[in-house]
Each structure stands twice: as C-alpha cells, then as structure tokens.
PDB file of the backbone (N, CA, C, O) and the ligand in Angstrom, with CONECT records:
HET     ZN  A 101       1
ATOM      1  N   UNK A   1     -26.384 -23.299  -8.877  1.00  0.00           N
ATOM      2  CA  UNK A   1     -25.365 -22.325  -9.259  1.00  0.00           C
ATOM      3  C   UNK A   1     -23.974 -22.841  -8.917  1.00  0.00           C
ATOM      4  O   UNK A   1     -23.706 -23.249  -7.787  1.00  0.00           O
ATOM      5  N   UNK A   2     -23.135 -22.818  -9.870  1.00  0.00           N
ATOM      6  CA  UNK A   2     -21.762 -23.298  -9.641  1.00  0.00           C
ATOM      7  C   UNK A   2     -20.869 -22.145  -9.233  1.00  0.00           C
ATOM      8  O   UNK A   2     -20.429 -21.342 -10.055  1.00  0.00           O
ATOM      9  N   UNK A   3     -20.623 -22.092  -7.967  1.00  0.00           N
ATOM     10  CA  UNK A   3     -19.768 -21.018  -7.469  1.00  0.00           C
ATOM     11  C   UNK A   3     -18.439 -21.587  -7.016  1.00  0.00           C
ATOM     12  O   UNK A   3     -18.388 -22.448  -6.138  1.00  0.00           O
ATOM     13  N   UNK A   4     -17.391 -21.115  -7.603  1.00  0.00           N
ATOM     14  CA  UNK A   4     -16.086 -21.559  -7.157  1.00  0.00           C
ATOM     15  C   UNK A   4     -15.638 -20.770  -5.937  1.00  0.00           C
ATOM     16  O   UNK A   4     -14.982 -21.292  -5.034  1.00  0.00           O
ATOM     17  N   UNK A   5     -16.009 -19.510  -5.940  1.00  0.00           N
ATOM     18  CA  UNK A   5     -15.826 -18.744  -4.722  1.00  0.00           C
ATOM     19  C   UNK A   5     -16.909 -17.695  -4.671  1.00  0.00           C
ATOM     20  O   UNK A   5     -17.798 -17.670  -5.523  1.00  0.00           O
ATOM     21  N   UNK A   6     -16.844 -16.856  -3.710  1.00  0.00           N
ATOM     22  CA  UNK A   6     -17.971 -15.962  -3.482  1.00  0.00           C
ATOM     23  C   UNK A   6     -18.024 -14.735  -4.350  1.00  0.00           C
ATOM     24  O   UNK A   6     -18.977 -13.962  -4.253  1.00  0.00           O
ATOM     25  N   UNK A   7     -17.031 -14.522  -5.202  1.00  0.00           N
ATOM     26  CA  UNK A   7     -17.014 -13.246  -5.908  1.00  0.00           C
ATOM     27  C   UNK A   7     -17.240 -13.413  -7.390  1.00  0.00           C
ATOM     28  O   UNK A   7     -16.742 -14.341  -8.027  1.00  0.00           O
ATOM     29  N   UNK A   8     -17.992 -12.502  -7.902  1.00  0.00           N
ATOM     30  CA  UNK A   8     -18.336 -12.527  -9.316  1.00  0.00           C
ATOM     31  C   UNK A   8     -17.797 -11.291  -9.991  1.00  0.00           C
ATOM     32  O   UNK A   8     -17.884 -10.187  -9.452  1.00  0.00           O
ATOM     33  N   UNK A   9     -17.245 -11.474 -11.157  1.00  0.00           N
ATOM     34  CA  UNK A   9     -16.730 -10.342 -11.903  1.00  0.00           C
ATOM     35  C   UNK A   9     -17.865  -9.412 -12.297  1.00  0.00           C
ATOM     36  O   UNK A   9     -18.853  -9.842 -12.894  1.00  0.00           O
ATOM     37  N   UNK A  10     -17.721  -8.133 -11.962  1.00  0.00           N
ATOM     38  CA  UNK A  10     -18.806  -7.189 -12.283  1.00  0.00           C
ATOM     39  C   UNK A  10     -18.864  -6.874 -13.786  1.00  0.00           C
ATOM     40  O   UNK A  10     -19.845  -6.320 -14.280  1.00  0.00           O
ATOM     41  N   UNK A  11     -17.819  -7.230 -14.480  1.00  0.00           N
ATOM     42  CA  UNK A  11     -17.780  -6.887 -15.902  1.00  0.00           C
ATOM     43  C   UNK A  11     -18.372  -7.978 -16.777  1.00  0.00           C
ATOM     44  O   UNK A  11     -19.235  -7.727 -17.619  1.00  0.00           O
ATOM     45  N   UNK A  12     -17.886  -9.209 -16.558  1.00  0.00           N
ATOM     46  CA  UNK A  12     -18.342 -10.285 -17.451  1.00  0.00           C
ATOM     47  C   UNK A  12     -19.155 -11.340 -16.720  1.00  0.00           C
ATOM     48  O   UNK A  12     -19.715 -12.245 -17.338  1.00  0.00           O
ATOM     49  N   UNK A  13     -19.216 -11.217 -15.383  1.00  0.00           N
ATOM     50  CA  UNK A  13     -20.038 -12.142 -14.636  1.00  0.00           C
ATOM     51  C   UNK A  13     -19.383 -13.477 -14.338  1.00  0.00           C
ATOM     52  O   UNK A  13     -20.024 -14.391 -13.819  1.00  0.00           O
ATOM     53  N   UNK A  14     -18.113 -13.585 -14.665  1.00  0.00           N
ATOM     54  CA  UNK A  14     -17.418 -14.840 -14.400  1.00  0.00           C
ATOM     55  C   UNK A  14     -17.089 -14.999 -12.932  1.00  0.00           C
ATOM     56  O   UNK A  14     -16.858 -14.024 -12.218  1.00  0.00           O
ATOM     57  N   UNK A  15     -17.072 -16.245 -12.495  1.00  0.00           N
ATOM     58  CA  UNK A  15     -16.669 -16.509 -11.122  1.00  0.00           C
ATOM     59  C   UNK A  15     -15.197 -16.914 -11.044  1.00  0.00           C
ATOM     60  O   UNK A  15     -14.690 -17.277  -9.983  1.00  0.00           O
ATOM     61  N   UNK A  16     -14.545 -16.843 -12.164  1.00  0.00           N
ATOM     62  CA  UNK A  16     -13.141 -17.234 -12.214  1.00  0.00           C
ATOM     63  C   UNK A  16     -12.264 -16.080 -11.752  1.00  0.00           C
ATOM     64  O   UNK A  16     -11.498 -15.512 -12.530  1.00  0.00           O
ATOM     65  N   UNK A  17     -12.387 -15.748 -10.486  1.00  0.00           N
ATOM     66  CA  UNK A  17     -11.688 -14.587  -9.957  1.00  0.00           C
ATOM     67  C   UNK A  17     -10.676 -14.992  -8.905  1.00  0.00           C
ATOM     68  O   UNK A  17     -10.939 -15.838  -8.051  1.00  0.00           O
ATOM     69  N   UNK A  18      -9.531 -14.377  -8.985  1.00  0.00           N
ATOM     70  CA  UNK A  18      -8.482 -14.721  -8.037  1.00  0.00           C
ATOM     71  C   UNK A  18      -8.229 -13.542  -7.108  1.00  0.00           C
ATOM     72  O   UNK A  18      -8.143 -12.395  -7.547  1.00  0.00           O
ATOM     73  N   UNK A  19      -8.113 -13.837  -5.838  1.00  0.00           N
ATOM     74  CA  UNK A  19      -7.788 -12.767  -4.902  1.00  0.00           C
ATOM     75  C   UNK A  19      -6.316 -12.377  -4.989  1.00  0.00           C
ATOM     76  O   UNK A  19      -5.437 -13.237  -5.038  1.00  0.00           O
ATOM     77  N   UNK A  20      -6.064 -11.100  -5.008  1.00  0.00           N
ATOM     78  CA  UNK A  20      -4.684 -10.627  -4.944  1.00  0.00           C
ATOM     79  C   UNK A  20      -4.605  -9.544  -3.875  1.00  0.00           C
ATOM     80  O   UNK A  20      -5.589  -8.871  -3.567  1.00  0.00           O
ATOM     81  N   UNK A  21      -3.445  -9.403  -3.338  1.00  0.00           N
ATOM     82  CA  UNK A  21      -3.243  -8.368  -2.339  1.00  0.00           C
ATOM     83  C   UNK A  21      -2.225  -7.374  -2.868  1.00  0.00           C
ATOM     84  O   UNK A  21      -1.118  -7.737  -3.265  1.00  0.00           O
ATOM     85  N   UNK A  22      -2.623  -6.130  -2.864  1.00  0.00           N
ATOM     86  CA  UNK A  22      -1.707  -5.084  -3.287  1.00  0.00           C
ATOM     87  C   UNK A  22      -1.204  -4.344  -2.060  1.00  0.00           C
ATOM     88  O   UNK A  22      -1.961  -4.028  -1.142  1.00  0.00           O
ATOM     89  N   UNK A  23       0.056  -4.084  -2.072  1.00  0.00           N
ATOM     90  CA  UNK A  23       0.610  -3.330  -0.968  1.00  0.00           C
ATOM     91  C   UNK A  23       1.126  -1.994  -1.471  1.00  0.00           C
ATOM     92  O   UNK A  23       2.018  -1.927  -2.316  1.00  0.00           O
ATOM     93  N   UNK A  24       0.555  -0.958  -0.942  1.00  0.00           N
ATOM     94  CA  UNK A  24       1.051   0.374  -1.254  1.00  0.00           C
ATOM     95  C   UNK A  24       2.070   0.761  -0.198  1.00  0.00           C
ATOM     96  O   UNK A  24       1.813   0.695   1.004  1.00  0.00           O
ATOM     97  N   UNK A  25       3.211   1.159  -0.674  1.00  0.00           N
ATOM     98  CA  UNK A  25       4.203   1.622   0.276  1.00  0.00           C
ATOM     99  C   UNK A  25       4.275   3.135   0.173  1.00  0.00           C
ATOM    100  O   UNK A  25       4.746   3.685  -0.822  1.00  0.00           O
ATOM    101  N   UNK A  26       3.805   3.790   1.211  1.00  0.00           N
ATOM    102  CA  UNK A  26       3.894   5.222   1.194  1.00  0.00           C
ATOM    103  C   UNK A  26       4.989   5.613   2.149  1.00  0.00           C
ATOM    104  O   UNK A  26       4.820   5.602   3.369  1.00  0.00           O
ATOM    105  N   UNK A  27       6.080   5.947   1.586  1.00  0.00           N
ATOM    106  CA  UNK A  27       7.134   5.914   2.471  1.00  0.00           C
ATOM    107  C   UNK A  27       7.872   7.129   2.713  1.00  0.00           C
ATOM    108  O   UNK A  27       8.382   7.777   1.800  1.00  0.00           O
ATOM    109  N   UNK A  28       7.929   7.412   3.800  1.00  0.00           N
ATOM    110  CA  UNK A  28       8.703   8.325   4.549  1.00  0.00           C
ATOM    111  C   UNK A  28      10.028   8.674   3.947  1.00  0.00           C
ATOM    112  O   UNK A  28      10.222   9.784   3.451  1.00  0.00           O
ATOM    113  N   UNK A  29      10.914   7.767   3.985  1.00  0.00           N
ATOM    114  CA  UNK A  29      12.297   8.114   3.667  1.00  0.00           C
ATOM    115  C   UNK A  29      12.855   9.000   4.747  1.00  0.00           C
ATOM    116  O   UNK A  29      12.216   9.245   5.770  1.00  0.00           O
ATOM    117  N   UNK A  30      14.022   9.463   4.513  1.00  0.00           N
ATOM    118  CA  UNK A  30      14.667  10.306   5.525  1.00  0.00           C
ATOM    119  C   UNK A  30      14.019  11.680   5.523  1.00  0.00           C
ATOM    120  O   UNK A  30      13.845  12.294   4.470  1.00  0.00           O
ATOM    121  N   UNK A  31      13.670  12.147   6.684  1.00  0.00           N
ATOM    122  CA  UNK A  31      13.051  13.459   6.778  1.00  0.00           C
ATOM    123  C   UNK A  31      14.106  14.547   6.712  1.00  0.00           C
ATOM    124  O   UNK A  31      14.643  14.958   7.741  1.00  0.00           O
ATOM    125  N   UNK A  32      14.401  15.008   5.523  1.00  0.00           N
ATOM    126  CA  UNK A  32      15.481  15.974   5.338  1.00  0.00           C
ATOM    127  C   UNK A  32      15.176  17.257   6.087  1.00  0.00           C
ATOM    128  O   UNK A  32      16.030  17.816   6.775  1.00  0.00           O
ATOM    129  N   UNK A  33      13.951  17.706   5.942  1.00  0.00           N
ATOM    130  CA  UNK A  33      13.571  18.959   6.584  1.00  0.00           C
ATOM    131  C   UNK A  33      13.700  18.844   8.100  1.00  0.00           C
ATOM    132  O   UNK A  33      14.242  19.724   8.768  1.00  0.00           O
ATOM    133  N   UNK A  34      13.189  17.738   8.617  1.00  0.00           N
ATOM    134  CA  UNK A  34      13.295  17.517  10.055  1.00  0.00           C
ATOM    135  C   UNK A  34      14.743  17.438  10.486  1.00  0.00           C
ATOM    136  O   UNK A  34      15.129  17.969  11.526  1.00  0.00           O
ATOM    137  N   UNK A  35      15.526  16.775   9.682  1.00  0.00           N
ATOM    138  CA  UNK A  35      16.931  16.631  10.006  1.00  0.00           C
ATOM    139  C   UNK A  35      17.622  17.971  10.050  1.00  0.00           C
ATOM    140  O   UNK A  35      18.424  18.230  10.947  1.00  0.00           O
ATOM    141  N   UNK A  36      17.322  18.822   9.098  1.00  0.00           N
ATOM    142  CA  UNK A  36      17.932  20.138   9.069  1.00  0.00           C
ATOM    143  C   UNK A  36      17.512  20.970  10.258  1.00  0.00           C
ATOM    144  O   UNK A  36      18.331  21.677  10.845  1.00  0.00           O
ATOM    145  N   UNK A  37      16.254  20.896  10.618  1.00  0.00           N
ATOM    146  CA  UNK A  37      15.777  21.621  11.784  1.00  0.00           C
ATOM    147  C   UNK A  37      16.494  21.144  13.023  1.00  0.00           C
ATOM    148  O   UNK A  37      16.909  21.940  13.865  1.00  0.00           O
ATOM    149  N   UNK A  38      16.635  19.837  13.126  1.00  0.00           N
ATOM    150  CA  UNK A  38      17.338  19.271  14.271  1.00  0.00           C
ATOM    151  C   UNK A  38      18.777  19.728  14.289  1.00  0.00           C
ATOM    152  O   UNK A  38      19.356  19.968  15.349  1.00  0.00           O
ATOM    153  N   UNK A  39      19.336  19.843  13.131  1.00  0.00           N
ATOM    154  CA  UNK A  39      20.739  20.251  13.044  1.00  0.00           C
ATOM    155  C   UNK A  39      20.894  21.670  13.519  1.00  0.00           C
ATOM    156  O   UNK A  39      21.842  21.979  14.240  1.00  0.00           O
ATOM    157  N   UNK A  40      19.994  22.535  13.135  1.00  0.00           N
ATOM    158  CA  UNK A  40      20.075  23.923  13.529  1.00  0.00           C
ATOM    159  C   UNK A  40      19.902  24.095  15.019  1.00  0.00           C
ATOM    160  O   UNK A  40      20.538  24.946  15.642  1.00  0.00           O
ATOM    161  N   UNK A  41      19.030  23.272  15.585  1.00  0.00           N
ATOM    162  CA  UNK A  41      18.712  23.430  17.003  1.00  0.00           C
ATOM    163  C   UNK A  41      19.683  22.677  17.888  1.00  0.00           C
ATOM    164  O   UNK A  41      20.151  23.193  18.902  1.00  0.00           O
ATOM    165  N   UNK A  42      19.973  21.470  17.497  1.00  0.00           N
ATOM    166  CA  UNK A  42      20.731  20.596  18.387  1.00  0.00           C
ATOM    167  C   UNK A  42      22.148  20.299  17.919  1.00  0.00           C
ATOM    168  O   UNK A  42      22.909  19.625  18.614  1.00  0.00           O
ATOM    169  N   UNK A  43      22.500  20.800  16.743  1.00  0.00           N
ATOM    170  CA  UNK A  43      23.821  20.432  16.220  1.00  0.00           C
ATOM    171  C   UNK A  43      23.759  19.085  15.533  1.00  0.00           C
ATOM    172  O   UNK A  43      22.682  18.563  15.247  1.00  0.00           O
ATOM    173  N   UNK A  44      24.927  18.533  15.275  1.00  0.00           N
ATOM    174  CA  UNK A  44      25.002  17.268  14.505  1.00  0.00           C
ATOM    175  C   UNK A  44      24.102  16.171  15.055  1.00  0.00           C
ATOM    176  O   UNK A  44      23.549  15.382  14.288  1.00  0.00           O
ATOM    177  N   UNK A  45      23.950  16.111  16.363  1.00  0.00           N
ATOM    178  CA  UNK A  45      23.100  15.070  16.942  1.00  0.00           C
ATOM    179  C   UNK A  45      21.659  15.244  16.474  1.00  0.00           C
ATOM    180  O   UNK A  45      20.884  14.290  16.401  1.00  0.00           O
ATOM    181  N   UNK A  46      21.330  16.490  16.161  1.00  0.00           N
ATOM    182  CA  UNK A  46      19.977  16.785  15.721  1.00  0.00           C
ATOM    183  C   UNK A  46      19.640  16.126  14.394  1.00  0.00           C
ATOM    184  O   UNK A  46      18.475  15.908  14.062  1.00  0.00           O
ATOM    185  N   UNK A  47      20.689  15.816  13.645  1.00  0.00           N
ATOM    186  CA  UNK A  47      20.434  15.149  12.362  1.00  0.00           C
ATOM    187  C   UNK A  47      19.688  13.846  12.561  1.00  0.00           C
ATOM    188  O   UNK A  47      18.926  13.406  11.699  1.00  0.00           O
ATOM    189  N   UNK A  48      19.919  13.244  13.699  1.00  0.00           N
ATOM    190  CA  UNK A  48      19.234  11.985  13.994  1.00  0.00           C
ATOM    191  C   UNK A  48      17.737  12.167  14.094  1.00  0.00           C
ATOM    192  O   UNK A  48      16.957  11.237  13.889  1.00  0.00           O
ATOM    193  N   UNK A  49      17.354  13.406  14.419  1.00  0.00           N
ATOM    194  CA  UNK A  49      15.926  13.680  14.520  1.00  0.00           C
ATOM    195  C   UNK A  49      15.230  13.444  13.191  1.00  0.00           C
ATOM    196  O   UNK A  49      14.039  13.139  13.130  1.00  0.00           O
ATOM    197  N   UNK A  50      15.999  13.593  12.145  1.00  0.00           N
ATOM    198  CA  UNK A  50      15.425  13.325  10.830  1.00  0.00           C
ATOM    199  C   UNK A  50      14.990  11.887  10.697  1.00  0.00           C
ATOM    200  O   UNK A  50      14.114  11.552   9.899  1.00  0.00           O
ATOM    201  N   UNK A  51      15.618  11.038  11.496  1.00  0.00           N
ATOM    202  CA  UNK A  51      15.261   9.629  11.435  1.00  0.00           C
ATOM    203  C   UNK A  51      14.114   9.305  12.398  1.00  0.00           C
ATOM    204  O   UNK A  51      13.409   8.306  12.259  1.00  0.00           O
ATOM    205  N   UNK A  52      13.962  10.205  13.385  1.00  0.00           N
ATOM    206  CA  UNK A  52      12.883   9.968  14.333  1.00  0.00           C
ATOM    207  C   UNK A  52      11.544  10.134  13.624  1.00  0.00           C
ATOM    208  O   UNK A  52      11.422  10.922  12.686  1.00  0.00           O
ATOM    209  N   UNK A  53      10.584   9.419  14.059  1.00  0.00           N
ATOM    210  CA  UNK A  53       9.270   9.544  13.480  1.00  0.00           C
ATOM    211  C   UNK A  53       9.213   9.042  12.058  1.00  0.00           C
ATOM    212  O   UNK A  53       8.252   9.294  11.331  1.00  0.00           O
ATOM    213  N   UNK A  54      10.248   8.334  11.670  1.00  0.00           N
ATOM    214  CA  UNK A  54      10.231   7.759  10.316  1.00  0.00           C
ATOM    215  C   UNK A  54       9.434   6.488  10.367  1.00  0.00           C
ATOM    216  O   UNK A  54       9.938   5.426  10.734  1.00  0.00           O
ATOM    217  N   UNK A  55       8.197   6.610   9.997  1.00  0.00           N
ATOM    218  CA  UNK A  55       7.348   5.422  10.023  1.00  0.00           C
ATOM    219  C   UNK A  55       6.829   5.136   8.620  1.00  0.00           C
ATOM    220  O   UNK A  55       5.939   5.829   8.126  1.00  0.00           O
ATOM    221  N   UNK A  56       7.368   4.150   8.007  1.00  0.00           N
ATOM    222  CA  UNK A  56       6.834   3.769   6.706  1.00  0.00           C
ATOM    223  C   UNK A  56       5.413   3.288   6.835  1.00  0.00           C
ATOM    224  O   UNK A  56       5.055   2.586   7.782  1.00  0.00           O
ATOM    225  N   UNK A  57       4.618   3.671   5.880  1.00  0.00           N
ATOM    226  CA  UNK A  57       3.216   3.288   5.955  1.00  0.00           C
ATOM    227  C   UNK A  57       2.896   2.275   4.874  1.00  0.00           C
ATOM    228  O   UNK A  57       3.153   2.482   3.688  1.00  0.00           O
ATOM    229  N   UNK A  58       2.349   1.219   5.311  1.00  0.00           N
ATOM    230  CA  UNK A  58       1.918   0.204   4.372  1.00  0.00           C
ATOM    231  C   UNK A  58       0.403   0.193   4.327  1.00  0.00           C
ATOM    232  O   UNK A  58      -0.285   0.251   5.346  1.00  0.00           O
ATOM    233  N   UNK A  59      -0.069   0.117   3.138  1.00  0.00           N
ATOM    234  CA  UNK A  59      -1.498   0.003   2.994  1.00  0.00           C
ATOM    235  C   UNK A  59      -1.772  -1.247   2.184  1.00  0.00           C
ATOM    236  O   UNK A  59      -1.273  -1.410   1.071  1.00  0.00           O
ATOM    237  N   UNK A  60      -2.549  -2.099   2.745  1.00  0.00           N
ATOM    238  CA  UNK A  60      -2.831  -3.332   2.025  1.00  0.00           C
ATOM    239  C   UNK A  60      -4.278  -3.353   1.569  1.00  0.00           C
ATOM    240  O   UNK A  60      -5.209  -3.071   2.323  1.00  0.00           O
ATOM    241  N   UNK A  61      -4.414  -3.690   0.338  1.00  0.00           N
ATOM    242  CA  UNK A  61      -5.769  -3.794  -0.186  1.00  0.00           C
ATOM    243  C   UNK A  61      -5.924  -5.134  -0.874  1.00  0.00           C
ATOM    244  O   UNK A  61      -5.006  -5.626  -1.529  1.00  0.00           O
ATOM    245  N   UNK A  62      -7.059  -5.694  -0.720  1.00  0.00           N
ATOM    246  CA  UNK A  62      -7.336  -6.960  -1.376  1.00  0.00           C
ATOM    247  C   UNK A  62      -8.232  -6.722  -2.579  1.00  0.00           C
ATOM    248  O   UNK A  62      -9.298  -6.115  -2.474  1.00  0.00           O
ATOM    249  N   UNK A  63      -7.790  -7.198  -3.691  1.00  0.00           N
ATOM    250  CA  UNK A  63      -8.579  -7.098  -4.907  1.00  0.00           C
ATOM    251  C   UNK A  63      -8.910  -8.496  -5.393  1.00  0.00           C
ATOM    252  O   UNK A  63      -8.387  -9.496  -4.902  1.00  0.00           O
ATOM    253  N   UNK A  64      -9.765  -8.527  -6.336  1.00  0.00           N
ATOM    254  CA  UNK A  64      -9.988  -9.758  -7.096  1.00  0.00           C
ATOM    255  C   UNK A  64      -9.694  -9.446  -8.554  1.00  0.00           C
ATOM    256  O   UNK A  64     -10.048  -8.389  -9.076  1.00  0.00           O
ATOM    257  N   UNK A  65      -9.047 -10.386  -9.180  1.00  0.00           N
ATOM    258  CA  UNK A  65      -8.780 -10.235 -10.593  1.00  0.00           C
ATOM    259  C   UNK A  65      -9.534 -11.306 -11.343  1.00  0.00           C
ATOM    260  O   UNK A  65      -9.441 -12.493 -11.031  1.00  0.00           O
ATOM    261  N   UNK A  66     -10.268 -10.877 -12.317  1.00  0.00           N
ATOM    262  CA  UNK A  66     -11.040 -11.820 -13.113  1.00  0.00           C
ATOM    263  C   UNK A  66     -10.125 -12.573 -14.061  1.00  0.00           C
ATOM    264  O   UNK A  66      -9.348 -11.976 -14.806  1.00  0.00           O
ATOM    265  N   UNK A  67     -10.227 -13.879 -14.021  1.00  0.00           N
ATOM    266  CA  UNK A  67      -9.396 -14.695 -14.885  1.00  0.00           C
ATOM    267  C   UNK A  67      -9.892 -14.742 -16.319  1.00  0.00           C
ATOM    268  O   UNK A  67      -9.198 -15.223 -17.214  1.00  0.00           O
ATOM    269  N   UNK A  68     -11.091 -14.242 -16.525  1.00  0.00           N
ATOM    270  CA  UNK A  68     -11.666 -14.299 -17.861  1.00  0.00           C
ATOM    271  C   UNK A  68     -11.394 -13.026 -18.644  1.00  0.00           C
ATOM    272  O   UNK A  68     -10.988 -13.072 -19.806  1.00  0.00           O
ATOM    273  N   UNK A  69     -11.625 -11.876 -17.990  1.00  0.00           N
ATOM    274  CA  UNK A  69     -11.471 -10.626 -18.724  1.00  0.00           C
ATOM    275  C   UNK A  69     -10.376  -9.731 -18.150  1.00  0.00           C
ATOM    276  O   UNK A  69     -10.019  -8.709 -18.738  1.00  0.00           O
ATOM    277  N   UNK A  70      -9.858 -10.126 -17.010  1.00  0.00           N
ATOM    278  CA  UNK A  70      -8.763  -9.351 -16.445  1.00  0.00           C
ATOM    279  C   UNK A  70      -9.187  -8.157 -15.622  1.00  0.00           C
ATOM    280  O   UNK A  70      -8.355  -7.366 -15.179  1.00  0.00           O
ATOM    281  N   UNK A  71     -10.476  -8.033 -15.423  1.00  0.00           N
ATOM    282  CA  UNK A  71     -10.995  -6.922 -14.644  1.00  0.00           C
ATOM    283  C   UNK A  71     -10.544  -7.034 -13.190  1.00  0.00           C
ATOM    284  O   UNK A  71     -10.612  -8.097 -12.573  1.00  0.00           O
ATOM    285  N   UNK A  72     -10.086  -5.914 -12.675  1.00  0.00           N
ATOM    286  CA  UNK A  72      -9.674  -5.900 -11.268  1.00  0.00           C
ATOM    287  C   UNK A  72     -10.704  -5.108 -10.490  1.00  0.00           C
ATOM    288  O   UNK A  72     -11.083  -3.997 -10.862  1.00  0.00           O
ATOM    289  N   UNK A  73     -11.132  -5.695  -9.428  1.00  0.00           N
ATOM    290  CA  UNK A  73     -12.192  -5.009  -8.659  1.00  0.00           C
ATOM    291  C   UNK A  73     -12.044  -5.315  -7.189  1.00  0.00           C
ATOM    292  O   UNK A  73     -11.449  -6.317  -6.792  1.00  0.00           O
ATOM    293  N   UNK A  74     -12.588  -4.447  -6.412  1.00  0.00           N
ATOM    294  CA  UNK A  74     -12.591  -4.677  -4.975  1.00  0.00           C
ATOM    295  C   UNK A  74     -13.823  -5.445  -4.587  1.00  0.00           C
ATOM    296  O   UNK A  74     -14.834  -5.457  -5.290  1.00  0.00           O
ATOM    297  N   UNK A  75     -13.707  -6.091  -3.439  1.00  0.00           N
ATOM    298  CA  UNK A  75     -14.855  -6.857  -2.977  1.00  0.00           C
ATOM    299  C   UNK A  75     -15.952  -5.953  -2.470  1.00  0.00           C
ATOM    300  O   UNK A  75     -17.000  -6.435  -2.040  1.00  0.00           O
TER     301      UNK A  75
HETATM  302 ZN    ZN A 101     -14.490 -10.702 -15.942  1.00  0.00          ZN2+
END
C-alpha cells in the first residue's frame, strides 16, 4: 500500500490529503455591558472594568483537505 501519510479521504479514498489548521477567533471585544456597570458603580474608572476579563478565545482545529476532491474532514 502506498501511503503518503496516514490519512485517507473519506469521500474518494485518496491519500493526497493536506493538513490544515483552522483558527476560530471567538472574541470578546470590549465588554460594553460590563463597562457600563463599572461606570455606574465606580465612576469613570469603572469603565476599565469593561476591559477586565477580556480574554479572546482561540480555538484551533486541525483538518485535512483532500487534494483530489477538495473534501475537508477531521482526523
Ligand atoms: Zn477526496
């Protein structure tokens, strides 16, 4: 068996698959609601609270893309 790598396309059975990494950015941005709450409670300094807890979330997934049919699949 001629295997170029360990993954086989589930659609066409080709081994001509390339690994790709997708990054999902689920992002926070400025917490307006939090900022407003901080403002009401703490005054202008409270606006900074909107920035607190601002943690952008990255999600990385590895896919394989078939070079023959273009099918994208997870391992
Ligand atoms: Zn394929």
